[in-house]
N, C-alpha and C positions, 0 to 999 in steps of 0.2 A: 481484457476489456475490448469490446467491439469498437470499431471506428466511430467518430463523432456523428456522422450522418446516420448510421444504424441506431445509435443511442437516441437520436431525435425521434426516429420512427418508433422505437420501443417505448419511449416516454409517452408519445402521443397515443399509442395503442393502449396504454394503461390509464389514459385520461389525465396524465400529468402535464402541467403547463411547460411549454417550451419558450424560454426567454433568452435574450441575448446573453444574460449572465450565465445561464446554464450551458449554453453553447460554448461560451468561453471556457468554462470549467471542463467540459468534455474535451475540448482541444488541448488544454493544459495537461490533463491527465493522460491523454493518448500516448502510449509508449513511454511514460515517465518512469524511469528506473530509480528515482531518488527516494521512493516511499515517503511522500510528503505528509506532514501533519496538516490538520485543518488550518492552523494558523499560518503555516508555511505556504500552503496553496493560496490562502487569502492574500498574503503579502504579494505573491506573484500576480494574482488577479487584479488587485488594486492598482498595480503599475499600469495595466492595460485598460482598466475600467474603474476609475476612481469611485464611482457610485455604488459598486457592488457591496453587499452587506455580508458580514461574517455569518449571519443566520442563513443566508442563501447558500453559502459554502457548506455549512453543516447539513442543511436539509438535502442538498444535492448529493453529498457524500453518503448520507444515510439511505437515500433512495437507491443509489448505485450499489451499496453493500447488500441491501435487501433483494435487489434484482440479481445478485451474484456476479455483477460486473467488476466489483472491487472486493479485495479482501481487506478486512480491518485487522491490523496487527497491534497487539498490546505487548510491548516488550519492556520488561524490567521496571514497570510502574511509571514509565514516562508517558508522554501524550500518545494517543493512538496515531498510528501511521496507516496510510492507505496504499495498497498495492494493486495496480491495474493488471499485473501478471497473474492470471488465474490458472496457469499451468501448474502441474505438480512440481513444487520446488520448495526450497528451504532458505534460510537467511544467515548472513554474516552481519554481526553488529560490532562496530568499533567501540571499544571501551574508553577511548580517548575523545574522539570527535562525535560519537554517536551515529555516524553514518550507518545506513543499513543497505545491504545489497543482496542480490539473489545468488543462490548457489544450488546446483543440482547434485543430488546424492543418489547414486545407483543402488538398487537393492533395498530401499527402505520398506518395501512391502513384505520382505522376507526376513526382517531383523529378528533375532532371537532375544526375547526380552523375558527376564525373570521377575517375579513378584506381581504379576497381574491378578492372581487370585480370582479368576473368573471374569475379570473385566474384559470387555470386548471392544478394542479400539476401532474406531471408524475412520480415523485419519491420523497422520503423523505430522508433527511440526518440530523441526530441529532448528535451533539457533546456535550458531557458533560465535562465541565471544572471543575477542582478542583485539589486535591492532590492525587497521587497514594498512595498505602499502605506504600511503603518504605519512601516516603517523609513525609507523615503524621506522621509516627513513629519517624522519625528523628526530626521533628518539636516538637513533644511531649517531646523528650529527651533534647531539648535546654532550 
């Protein structure tokens, strides 16, 4: 995702309103590695700007996804998560605490896959499921 100042310019160039609420959301999302849900982002935004609406959060996230500034992740039927890292990468998902983090996998463009039967993949998304370091350590202590 581009820096907040560049997002302001991009929104203006598309005729989208720039509000203090949107500027706050741009700032909160910048370099956010937590892959927040809309509700999680809303909770953080409300702490700084009590009058912000959940609708503004959803609208801004939708606009950013449509612009290619955020990736929307739908993992395991849970709420959508939003990823400002638009580099080619994949994800780790903790099956205990549900945290999601980025992981880089070398060679995904040259994977040998059986069973495509003429299907032509345009992208690859890999999600590794397991326990994060914190949950694995807590499990060892029990």
